[in-house]
C-alpha positions as CSV (number, residue, x, y, z in Angstrom):
1,M,0.0,0.0,0.0
2,Y,1.2,3.5,-0.9
3,R,2.3,5.5,2.2
4,Y,2.4,9.3,2.3
5,D,5.8,11.1,1.9
6,D,6.5,14.4,3.6
7,F,4.9,16.3,0.7
8,N,1.6,14.3,1.0
9,E,1.5,14.8,4.7
10,A,2.1,18.6,4.6
11,F,-0.4,19.0,1.7
12,V,-3.2,17.2,3.5
13,R,-2.6,19.0,6.8
14,Q,-2.5,22.3,5.0
15,R,-5.9,21.6,3.4
16,V,-7.4,20.6,6.8
17,E,-6.2,23.9,8.3
18,Q,-7.4,25.9,5.3
19,F,-10.9,24.3,5.4
20,S,-11.1,24.6,9.2
21,Q,-10.8,28.4,8.8
22,Q,-13.4,28.3,6.0
23,V,-15.8,26.4,8.2
24,A,-15.3,28.9,11.1
25,R,-16.1,31.8,8.8
26,R,-19.3,30.0,7.6
27,I,-20.4,29.5,11.1
28,D,-19.8,33.1,12.2
29,G,-21.6,34.3,9.1
30,S,-18.5,35.7,7.3
31,L,-19.3,33.4,4.4
32,T,-22.7,33.0,2.9
33,E,-23.9,29.5,1.9
34,D,-23.4,30.4,-1.7
35,E,-19.8,31.5,-1.0
36,F,-19.1,28.5,1.1
37,R,-20.6,25.9,-1.3
38,P,-17.6,25.6,-3.8
39,L,-15.2,25.5,-0.8
40,R,-17.0,22.7,0.9
41,L,-17.4,20.7,-2.3
42,M,-13.6,20.9,-2.8
43,N,-13.4,19.1,0.5
44,G,-16.0,16.4,-0.2
45,L,-18.8,18.0,2.0
46,Y,-22.3,18.0,0.5
47,L,-25.5,19.5,1.8
48,Q,-28.0,16.7,1.5
49,L,-31.7,16.3,2.1
50,H,-31.5,16.3,5.9
51,A,-28.0,17.0,6.8
52,Y,-24.4,17.4,5.6
53,M,-22.7,14.4,4.0
54,L,-19.0,13.9,4.0
55,R,-17.5,11.8,1.2
56,I,-14.1,10.3,2.2
57,A,-11.7,9.3,-0.5
58,V,-10.5,5.7,-0.7
59,P,-8.2,5.8,-3.8
60,Y,-8.7,2.7,-6.0
61,G,-10.6,1.2,-3.1
62,T,-7.5,0.2,-1.2
63,L,-7.2,0.6,2.6
64,N,-5.8,-1.2,5.6
65,A,-7.1,-2.1,9.1
66,A,-5.8,1.1,10.7
67,K,-7.8,3.2,8.2
68,L,-11.0,1.1,8.6
69,R,-10.7,1.3,12.4
70,Q,-10.3,5.1,12.1
71,L,-13.4,5.3,10.0
72,A,-15.2,3.3,12.7
73,M,-14.0,5.7,15.4
74,I,-15.1,8.7,13.3
75,A,-18.5,7.2,12.6
76,D,-19.0,6.6,16.4
77,R,-17.7,9.9,17.6
78,W,-19.1,12.3,15.0
79,D,-21.8,10.5,13.1
80,K,-24.4,7.8,13.8
81,G,-22.2,4.7,14.0
82,Y,-22.1,3.5,10.4
83,G,-20.7,4.4,7.0
84,H,-21.8,3.8,3.4
85,V,-19.6,2.3,0.8
86,T,-20.2,4.0,-2.6
87,T,-20.0,3.0,-6.2
88,R,-16.8,5.1,-6.6
89,T,-15.2,3.0,-3.8
90,N,-15.4,5.9,-1.3
91,M,-17.1,6.0,2.1
92,Q,-19.8,8.5,3.0
93,L,-20.9,9.7,6.4
94,N,-24.4,10.8,6.2
95,W,-24.9,12.8,9.4
96,P,-21.8,14.9,10.3
97,K,-22.3,18.3,11.9
98,L,-20.6,21.2,10.3
99,P,-18.6,22.3,13.4
100,D,-17.2,18.8,13.6
101,V,-16.0,18.4,10.0
102,P,-12.5,19.9,10.7
103,A,-12.0,17.5,13.5
104,I,-13.1,14.6,11.2
105,L,-10.7,15.7,8.5
106,S,-7.9,16.0,11.0
107,A,-8.6,12.4,12.3
108,L,-8.5,11.2,8.7
109,A,-5.2,12.9,8.1
110,D,-3.9,10.9,11.1
111,V,-4.2,7.7,9.1
112,E,-3.3,9.2,5.7
113,M,-6.8,9.8,4.5
114,H,-8.7,12.8,3.2
115,A,-11.8,14.0,1.4
116,I,-10.1,16.0,-1.3
117,Q,-11.6,15.9,-4.9
118,T,-14.4,13.6,-3.9
119,S,-16.6,16.3,-5.3
120,G,-16.4,19.3,-7.7
121,N,-15.6,19.6,-11.4
122,C,-12.3,17.9,-11.1
123,V,-10.7,14.5,-11.5
124,R,-12.5,12.4,-8.9
125,N,-11.3,9.2,-7.1
126,V,-9.4,7.0,-9.6
127,T,-10.9,3.5,-9.4
128,S,-9.6,0.0,-10.3
129,D,-10.2,-3.7,-10.1
130,Q,-11.1,-4.8,-6.5
131,F,-9.0,-7.9,-7.0
132,A,-6.0,-5.9,-8.2
133,G,-2.8,-7.6,-7.1
134,A,-4.6,-10.9,-6.6
135,A,-6.4,-11.7,-9.8
136,P,-4.9,-14.6,-11.7
137,D,-5.9,-13.0,-15.1
138,E,-4.2,-9.6,-14.6
139,L,-1.1,-8.6,-16.5
140,A,0.2,-6.7,-13.5
141,D,-1.2,-4.8,-10.5
142,P,-2.9,-1.7,-12.0
143,R,-2.9,0.3,-8.8
144,P,0.5,1.9,-9.2
145,Y,-0.8,3.6,-12.4
146,A,-3.9,4.6,-10.5
147,E,-1.8,6.1,-7.7
148,L,0.4,7.9,-10.3
149,L,-2.8,9.5,-11.8
150,R,-4.0,10.4,-8.3
151,Q,-0.9,12.2,-7.4
152,W,-0.7,14.0,-10.7
153,S,-4.4,15.0,-10.7
154,T,-4.6,16.2,-7.1
155,D,-4.9,20.0,-7.1
156,H,-3.7,20.1,-10.7
157,P,-3.9,23.9,-11.5
158,E,-5.3,23.4,-15.0
159,F,-7.9,20.8,-14.1
160,A,-9.4,22.1,-10.8
161,F,-12.4,23.7,-12.6
162,L,-13.3,21.4,-15.5
163,P,-16.6,21.8,-17.4
164,R,-17.8,18.9,-15.3
165,K,-16.6,16.1,-13.0
166,F,-14.2,13.7,-14.5
167,K,-13.7,10.0,-13.7
168,I,-10.9,7.6,-14.5
169,A,-10.6,3.8,-14.1
170,V,-7.5,1.6,-14.6
171,I,-7.6,-2.2,-15.1
172,A,-5.1,-4.8,-16.2
173,S,-7.1,-7.8,-17.4
174,Q,-9.4,-8.6,-20.2
175,A,-12.2,-9.1,-17.7
176,D,-13.5,-5.7,-16.7
177,R,-14.5,-5.7,-13.0
178,A,-14.4,-1.9,-12.7
179,A,-17.0,-0.8,-15.3
180,M,-14.1,0.8,-17.1
181,R,-16.0,1.8,-20.2
182,S,-18.6,3.8,-18.2
183,H,-15.7,6.2,-17.3
184,D,-14.6,9.5,-18.9
185,I,-11.2,7.8,-19.4
186,G,-10.8,4.0,-19.2
187,L,-7.4,2.5,-19.2
188,R,-6.6,-1.2,-19.8
189,L,-3.0,-2.4,-19.3
190,I,-2.0,-4.6,-22.2
191,D,1.2,-6.1,-23.7
192,R,2.0,-5.8,-27.3
193,D,5.0,-7.7,-28.6
194,G,6.6,-7.6,-25.2
195,T,6.0,-3.9,-24.7
196,R,3.7,-2.8,-21.9
197,G,1.1,-0.1,-22.6
198,F,-2.6,0.8,-22.5
199,E,-5.8,0.7,-24.4
200,V,-7.3,4.2,-24.0
201,W,-11.1,4.5,-23.9
202,V,-12.9,7.8,-23.7
203,G,-16.4,9.2,-23.5
204,G,-18.1,6.7,-21.3
205,G,-20.7,7.8,-18.7
206,L,-24.1,7.1,-17.4
207,G,-26.5,9.8,-16.0
208,R,-29.2,11.3,-18.2
209,T,-27.3,10.4,-21.4
210,P,-25.7,7.1,-21.0
211,M,-22.8,6.3,-23.4
212,V,-20.3,3.4,-23.6
213,G,-16.7,4.5,-23.9
214,Q,-15.0,4.4,-27.3
215,L,-11.5,3.2,-28.1
216,L,-9.4,6.4,-28.6
217,R,-6.0,4.6,-28.9
218,D,-5.4,0.9,-29.2
219,F,-1.9,1.2,-27.8
220,L,-0.3,3.9,-25.7
221,P,3.2,3.2,-24.5
222,E,3.4,2.9,-20.7
223,A,5.9,5.7,-20.5
224,D,3.5,8.1,-22.1
225,L,0.6,7.6,-19.7
226,L,0.6,11.0,-18.0
227,P,1.2,13.2,-21.0
228,Y,-1.5,11.5,-23.0
229,V,-4.1,11.6,-20.1
230,E,-3.2,15.3,-19.7
231,A,-3.7,15.8,-23.4
232,I,-7.3,14.4,-23.1
233,L,-8.1,16.6,-20.1
234,S,-6.6,19.6,-21.8
235,A,-8.7,19.0,-25.0
236,Y,-11.8,18.5,-22.9
237,N,-11.0,21.7,-20.9
238,S,-10.7,23.6,-24.1
239,F,-13.6,22.2,-26.1
240,G,-16.0,20.9,-23.5
241,R,-19.3,22.8,-23.1
242,R,-19.9,25.1,-20.1
243,D,-23.2,26.6,-21.2
244,N,-25.3,23.6,-20.1
245,K,-24.2,21.3,-17.2
246,Y,-26.2,18.5,-18.7
247,K,-24.1,18.6,-21.8
248,A,-20.8,19.3,-20.1
249,R,-19.3,15.8,-19.7
250,V,-16.5,14.7,-22.0
251,K,-18.9,12.1,-23.5
252,I,-20.9,14.9,-25.0
253,T,-17.7,16.6,-26.3
254,V,-16.7,13.4,-28.0
255,F,-20.2,12.8,-29.4
256,E,-20.7,16.3,-30.7
257,N,-17.3,16.5,-32.3
258,G,-17.0,12.9,-33.3
259,L,-14.3,10.5,-32.1
260,D,-12.0,11.2,-35.0
261,K,-12.0,15.0,-34.5
262,F,-11.6,14.6,-30.8
263,R,-8.7,12.3,-31.4
264,E,-7.1,15.0,-33.5
265,F,-7.5,17.5,-30.7
266,V,-5.9,15.1,-28.2
267,E,-3.0,14.0,-30.5
268,T,-2.2,17.6,-31.3
269,R,-2.1,18.6,-27.6
270,Y,-0.2,15.3,-26.8
271,A,2.6,16.3,-29.3
272,E,2.9,19.7,-27.5
273,I,2.8,18.2,-23.9
274,R,5.0,15.2,-24.3
275,P,8.4,17.0,-24.5
276,Q,7.5,18.8,-21.2
277,F,7.7,15.5,-19.3
278,D,11.3,14.9,-18.4
279,G,11.2,11.4,-17.0
280,R,10.4,12.3,-13.4
281,D,7.0,10.6,-13.9
282,H,8.7,7.4,-14.8
283,A,10.9,7.6,-11.7
284,L,7.9,8.3,-9.6
285,L,6.0,5.3,-11.1
286,A,9.0,3.0,-10.3
287,E,9.0,4.4,-6.6
288,I,5.2,3.9,-6.3
289,S,5.3,0.4,-7.7
290,Q,7.5,-0.7,-4.8
291,A,4.7,0.1,-2.4
292,F,2.5,-2.5,-4.1
293,A,4.7,-5.5,-3.9
294,A,2.9,-8.8,-3.2
295,P,2.8,-9.8,0.5
296,A,4.9,-12.7,1.8
297,W,2.6,-15.6,0.9
298,K,1.8,-18.1,3.6
299,T,2.5,-21.7,2.9
300,A,0.3,-24.1,4.9
301,P,-2.2,-26.9,4.5
302,T,-5.5,-26.0,2.9
303,N,-7.4,-29.1,4.3
304,A,-9.5,-26.9,6.8
305,H,-11.2,-25.3,3.8
306,D,-11.7,-28.6,2.1
307,A,-13.2,-30.2,5.2
308,A,-15.5,-27.2,5.9
309,L,-17.1,-27.6,2.5
310,A,-19.1,-30.4,4.0
311,D,-21.1,-27.8,5.9
312,P,-23.8,-26.6,3.4
313,V,-23.8,-23.0,5.0
314,Y,-20.1,-22.7,4.5
315,R,-20.2,-24.3,1.0
316,S,-22.9,-21.8,-0.1
317,W,-20.8,-18.9,1.0
318,A,-17.7,-20.3,-0.6
319,E,-19.5,-20.8,-3.9
320,T,-20.7,-17.2,-4.1
321,N,-18.2,-15.1,-2.1
322,L,-14.8,-16.5,-3.0
323,A,-12.8,-15.7,-6.1
324,A,-9.7,-17.4,-7.6
325,H,-6.4,-16.0,-6.6
326,K,-3.1,-16.0,-8.6
327,N,-1.6,-18.1,-5.8
328,P,-3.6,-21.4,-5.9
329,E,-3.3,-21.7,-2.1
330,Y,-5.2,-18.4,-1.6
331,A,-8.6,-17.0,-2.4
332,S,-10.1,-13.5,-2.5
333,V,-13.1,-13.1,-0.1
334,T,-15.9,-10.7,-1.0
335,I,-17.8,-9.6,2.1
336,S,-21.4,-8.8,1.2
337,L,-22.8,-5.6,2.6
338,K,-26.2,-6.7,1.1
339,K,-27.9,-8.7,3.8
340,P,-31.6,-8.9,2.8
341,G,-33.5,-6.2,4.6
342,E,-30.5,-4.0,5.2
343,T,-29.4,-0.9,3.3
344,P,-27.0,-1.9,0.5
345,G,-23.5,-0.7,1.1
346,D,-24.0,0.3,4.8
347,I,-21.6,-1.1,7.4
348,T,-21.7,-0.4,11.2
349,S,-18.7,0.7,13.2
350,G,-18.6,-2.6,15.0
351,Q,-18.6,-4.5,11.7
352,M,-15.8,-2.2,10.4
353,R,-13.7,-3.2,13.4
354,A,-14.5,-6.9,13.0
355,V,-13.4,-6.8,9.3
356,A,-10.3,-4.9,10.3
357,D,-9.4,-7.6,12.8
358,L,-9.9,-10.3,10.1
359,A,-7.7,-8.4,7.7
360,V,-4.9,-8.3,10.2
361,A,-5.3,-11.9,11.3
362,Y,-5.8,-13.5,8.0
363,G,-5.6,-11.0,5.1
364,H,-2.1,-9.5,5.1
365,D,-3.7,-6.2,6.3
366,D,-5.2,-5.5,2.9
367,L,-8.8,-4.4,2.2
368,R,-10.7,-3.2,-0.7
369,F,-14.0,-1.2,-1.1
370,T,-15.7,-2.2,-4.4
371,H,-17.8,-0.3,-6.9
372,E,-20.6,-2.8,-6.2
373,Q,-20.7,-1.6,-2.6
374,N,-19.0,-4.6,-0.9
375,I,-15.7,-5.2,0.8
376,V,-12.9,-7.5,-0.3
377,L,-10.2,-9.3,1.6
378,P,-8.0,-9.9,-1.5
379,H,-5.4,-12.3,0.0
380,V,-6.7,-15.1,2.3
381,H,-5.0,-18.5,2.6
382,K,-7.5,-21.2,2.0
383,G,-6.6,-22.8,5.3
384,D,-7.8,-19.7,7.0
385,L,-11.1,-19.4,5.2
386,P,-13.2,-21.2,7.8
387,A,-12.0,-18.8,10.5
388,V,-12.7,-15.9,8.3
389,H,-16.2,-17.2,7.6
390,A,-16.8,-17.7,11.4
391,G,-15.7,-14.2,12.1
392,L,-17.9,-12.7,9.4
393,K,-20.8,-14.8,10.7
394,A,-20.4,-13.4,14.2
395,A,-20.4,-9.9,12.8
396,G,-23.5,-10.5,10.6
397,L,-21.5,-10.3,7.5
398,A,-21.5,-13.8,6.1
399,T,-24.4,-13.3,3.7
400,A,-23.8,-15.7,0.8
401,N,-25.2,-13.7,-2.1
402,V,-22.3,-12.1,-4.1
403,G,-23.5,-11.7,-7.7
404,L,-26.9,-13.0,-7.0
405,V,-30.3,-11.2,-7.1
406,S,-30.1,-9.7,-3.6
407,D,-26.6,-8.3,-4.2
408,I,-28.2,-5.0,-5.4
409,I,-26.5,-1.8,-6.1
410,A,-28.6,1.1,-4.9
411,C,-27.9,4.8,-4.5
412,P,-29.1,6.6,-1.3
413,G,-32.2,7.9,-3.1
414,M,-34.8,10.1,-1.5
415,D,-33.9,8.8,2.0
416,Y,-30.8,11.1,1.9
417,C,-30.1,12.8,-1.4
418,A,-31.4,16.2,-2.3
419,L,-31.3,15.4,-6.0
420,A,-33.3,12.2,-5.8
421,T,-36.8,12.0,-7.2
422,A,-37.7,8.6,-5.8
423,R,-36.7,6.0,-3.1
424,S,-34.0,3.5,-3.9
425,I,-33.1,1.9,-0.6
426,P,-36.6,0.6,0.3
427,V,-37.0,-0.9,-3.1
428,A,-33.7,-2.7,-2.9
429,Q,-34.6,-4.0,0.6
430,Q,-38.0,-5.2,-0.5
431,I,-36.7,-7.0,-3.6
432,A,-34.0,-8.7,-1.5
433,L,-36.5,-9.8,1.1
434,R,-38.9,-11.1,-1.5
435,F,-36.3,-13.4,-3.1
436,E,-35.1,-14.5,0.3
437,E,-38.6,-15.7,1.0
438,L,-38.9,-17.5,-2.3
439,K,-35.6,-19.3,-1.6
440,L,-34.6,-19.1,-5.3
441,E,-31.4,-17.1,-5.3
442,N,-29.0,-19.9,-6.1
443,D,-31.4,-21.4,-8.7
444,I,-31.6,-18.0,-10.4
445,G,-27.8,-17.7,-10.5
446,P,-25.9,-14.5,-11.6
447,L,-28.2,-11.6,-11.8
448,K,-27.3,-7.9,-11.2
449,I,-30.0,-5.5,-10.2
450,K,-29.1,-1.8,-10.0
451,I,-31.3,0.9,-8.7
452,S,-31.1,4.7,-9.1
453,G,-33.3,7.3,-7.4
454,C,-32.9,9.9,-10.2
455,I,-31.6,10.4,-13.7
456,N,-28.1,11.0,-12.4
457,A,-27.8,7.2,-12.3
458,C,-25.5,6.9,-9.2
459,G,-26.9,3.4,-8.9
460,H,-25.6,2.4,-12.4
461,H,-29.1,1.3,-13.4
462,H,-28.3,1.6,-17.1
463,V,-25.8,-1.3,-16.9
464,G,-27.9,-3.6,-14.6
465,H,-29.1,-6.8,-16.0
466,I,-32.3,-5.4,-14.5
467,G,-32.1,-1.7,-14.0
468,I,-34.6,0.4,-12.0
469,L,-34.8,4.1,-12.3
470,G,-37.0,6.1,-9.9
471,L,-38.6,9.3,-11.3
472,D,-41.2,11.8,-10.3
473,R,-44.3,11.8,-12.3
474,A,-46.6,14.7,-11.1
475,G,-45.6,14.2,-7.5
476,V,-45.8,10.4,-7.6
477,E,-42.9,8.0,-7.7
478,N,-42.7,6.1,-11.0
479,Y,-40.1,3.4,-11.7
480,Q,-38.8,2.6,-15.2
481,I,-37.3,-0.8,-15.8
482,T,-34.5,-1.5,-18.3
483,L,-33.3,-5.0,-19.2
484,G,-30.1,-6.4,-20.7
485,G,-27.5,-3.9,-19.4
486,D,-24.0,-5.0,-18.8
487,G,-21.2,-3.3,-16.9
488,T,-18.3,-5.7,-17.9
489,E,-15.9,-5.8,-20.9
490,D,-19.1,-6.4,-23.1
491,M,-20.7,-3.2,-21.7
492,V,-24.0,-2.2,-23.1
493,V,-26.8,0.1,-21.9
494,G,-30.0,-1.7,-21.0
495,E,-33.2,-1.3,-23.1
496,R,-36.2,0.3,-21.5
497,A,-39.0,-2.2,-21.2
498,G,-42.0,0.1,-21.4
499,P,-44.2,2.3,-19.0
500,G,-43.0,2.7,-15.4
501,F,-44.5,1.1,-12.3
502,A,-45.8,2.6,-9.1
503,Y,-43.7,2.2,-5.9
504,D,-45.9,-0.7,-4.7
505,Q,-45.7,-2.5,-8.0
506,V,-41.9,-2.7,-8.5
507,V,-41.2,-5.8,-6.5
508,D,-43.9,-7.8,-8.3
509,A,-42.7,-6.5,-11.7
510,V,-39.1,-7.8,-10.9
511,E,-40.5,-11.1,-9.7
512,R,-42.4,-11.5,-13.1
513,I,-39.2,-10.8,-15.0
514,V,-37.3,-13.4,-13.0
515,F,-39.9,-16.0,-13.3
516,A,-40.1,-15.4,-17.0
517,Y,-36.3,-16.1,-17.2
518,L,-36.6,-19.3,-15.2
519,D,-39.3,-20.5,-17.7
520,L,-37.3,-19.4,-20.7
521,R,-33.7,-20.4,-20.0
522,E,-32.2,-23.4,-21.7
523,G,-31.1,-25.1,-18.5
524,P,-29.7,-23.8,-15.2
525,E,-26.3,-23.0,-16.8
526,E,-27.8,-20.3,-19.0
527,T,-27.6,-17.0,-17.1
528,F,-30.3,-14.3,-17.2
529,L,-28.2,-12.1,-19.5
530,Q,-27.5,-15.0,-21.9
531,T,-31.2,-15.7,-22.1
532,Y,-32.0,-12.1,-22.7
533,R,-29.5,-11.8,-25.4
534,R,-30.8,-15.0,-27.0
535,L,-34.5,-14.0,-27.0
536,G,-34.5,-10.2,-26.8
537,M,-37.0,-8.0,-25.0
538,A,-40.3,-9.5,-26.3
539,P,-41.0,-12.4,-23.9
540,F,-39.9,-10.4,-20.9
541,K,-42.1,-7.4,-21.9
542,A,-45.0,-9.8,-22.2
543,A,-44.3,-11.0,-18.7
544,L,-44.0,-7.5,-17.3
545,Y,-47.2,-6.2,-18.9
546,P,-49.5,-9.2,-19.0
547,D,-52.7,-7.1,-19.1
548,K,-51.6,-5.2,-22.1
549,E,-50.7,-8.4,-23.9
550,T,-54.1,-10.0,-23.0
551,S,-56.1,-7.0,-24.2
552,R,-54.0,-6.8,-27.4
553,A,-54.7,-10.5,-28.1
554,A,-58.4,-10.0,-27.6
C-alpha cells in the first residue's frame, strides 16, 4: 500500500487547516452558503436532504485495518455509528455536523486519508479492479498507475475547474471488474510484442445520457501515460461545453465533435505536452510500484477449507463469495454488505472493526472497497477461510449472495439525497427480502439488479441486467425498468421495457421478470443475461405487462 511522503502529509494537513478556517467563517456568518458551497465541495462536503454528508476518498478502493478502524471511530464519535460504501469505492458519512468536520478531516489525516476531490468539477477518485494484485488473469497490478494518476491530478492547477466532474478507471485484465467503459477515461493495461502499454477508452458515462466509452487509442506506451491523459483533459477543458451542465461531460464533447476529431484535438495537444515530461513521472512510477509489492505468501495446508465444504452453509458462502487467486493456495473473499432487509452498502462501526481484525489476522492487512458496494479481503490463505467465515458470521457479514439477485447496487435515493426523485433503498430492501422468502437465489444464478433514485444514475441502473430508475411523475414515484444492461468488458446500456411502475408495483414486476427467465432459459447453466441476449425483450415485456398483452390478443 502506498504511504504518504513528507509532501503528501504537509499538503493534506494544510488543506485541513485551510478548510477549518473556512468552516469557522461560515459558522460566524462571514461566508454565505453560496460563497461556502464551492469551498466545501472541494473538500467532499455536501448538503444533502436532511444534513451534511462527507464523502471520504479511498483511492482505487484500497485501505488497511488502521484506516478502517479510524473510519469506525469517526462514525461513532461524530456520526451515527455507520458508513456507506459508494459506487466510486469511497465511504460516505451521512450525518456529520458542520462544526465537527474539521476534526473529522484531522482524524482522517492521522491515518493518511482525506476527502479532497471527492466532489467538484475535477478529477475524482481513480478506481480500479477490486482484485488488483490478486487476480490470476491480470497482466500486472494496475494500482501503481492509479496512484500515479491520483498524485498527478490532485490540485492540478489546470484541471481544478473542468466543465464537469471527471472519472478515470484503470484495469489490467481482459475481464472488466471496474466498469471501465462507463468512465470519462478508461485505461486497460496490455502487452504488445513484449512492450507494456494501454488501451485508452474515452467518453463513457451514465446519467441522463448514457454512453459506452469508445477506443481512442489501441496502444499507448506505458511511458506516455501521464502526457496522454493530460492531453485528453486539456482538450476537454478547451472544447467541453460550459453553457449547459447536462451537456458538459466529456462524452458529449466526443459525441458532438466525433471520435476522429476529438482524437485530432488530443493528438495535437499530446505532441505539444509530451516534451515537457522529463522522466520524473517514470521515476515516480517506479517508486510507487515498490509500495504495491505482493505480500509474503503463507505456505500451509488447505485441508481446513476442504473439510469445511461439508457444511452446506459454508459451502454456499464459498461458492458465491470466493474468487480465484493468482496463488492457488489463496482465495479472494468478497464480504457482502447486502444482507436482505439492510441498506445496500452500509456497514456499522462494529462491523468495520470486525473486518479490520480479520484483515490483520488472515488477510495481510489488505482491504478493498468495491464499486458494487461490498468489501474484499484480496489475500486469504485457503486454510484460514473457515476462520474468516466464522468471524464474518459473528459480525453479521456472512451473507452468501455475491453476484446474486439480492446483491443489489442502490444509490441513497430520496432517503438522503437532495437530488433524488424517488426512493431506492426501500425498493432494494423489498426485492432482496422477496427473493429470500422465495428461496430461489441460487437457482436463479448470476443476476445484477441496480437501482437509481434519479436520472443522475448513481446506482448504475443503465448497466444492470435489471435496471430500475425512480422518477417523479406529477408528484408520484414512478419506476422505469431496463433490461439487458451489462457493466463488464461487453458493456451495453439496457433497453427500456416500457411504461413505469408505481412504488408498490416494482417488486412484483421484478418477480415477473425473474420467473419469465426461469421458464425461458435453456437449462440452469444459461444466465439471465444470456437468455435475454438470445431471446431479446419481447418475452420479458410480455411477462412485465400481462394485461396489455391480454387486451391486445383479444
